[in-house]
Structure formats: structure tokens, C-alpha cells
C-alpha angles and dihedrals in degrees: 000000000000089000094054113127104176133040117191116184118181127171115203094188126104096252130046116269113229120236105202099163096063094138091070087085086079091089095054098081094162097057115132104172137032122188120179123181127188095348132127119226110195100182132011093199090176101143092126094038117111109181094168093163095051111118107163135039120182121185116184124183090342133148100235106138097098093047094051095045095048100036116115099187128150098238096183090061100032101045102024095149099036107143102166141031120183116188116179128179095342090151096181093060103097101168132016111247119256092239088072085080087065093062096100094173098048114125105169130037 
């Protein structure tokens, strides 16, 4: 899986499925795109994660508010090439986290 470039996780159920082992992405160093749909991410816990090739994150109907508010990740190291973040219908997200300001290469939000 070290050559994987895209992860698409889609939940077709009525309630969001919880992804509790999100830090496993640490081993996917060539990942360029993550798309999560109708899932709950309670914690990002990505302090050791360095996805330097990641360019796009899409979150659709996800519960991410708690993960974003409690996250203590080093964005400049973890997502150094992130160009685009798409957040659609994530109703529990009340405020964008302060670390969004550290995404110096971000072109589209």
C-alpha cells in the first residue's frame, strides 16, 4: 500500500460511520488525495503524520468539528503541499481551525 495515491471512503448508511484508526495514514507517504463521505472522525491525532505529497482533502457530510477543534498537528510539516480543501455539509463544524492560516500553498477552500 506504500504506492497508494488516493483514498476514498464512502459510507452508504444512514448514520455516519466512525473512523477511529485515522493515524494509519502515516504509512501512506505517496497519498495525494483523501475523500471522506458521511463518516465521523473523532480525532485527527496526526502529530507524527507527514503527508508531504497530499494535495486535496474532500469532506462531505462528515462529523469533523471535534477533530478539528482538538487537533494539535503541525500543519506546516504534515500537509506542506496541500492545495485544496473541500468541506461540504459538515454541519458540526462551527469554526475553521486557526491552523488553516498555516497552509501557505492552499489555493482553494
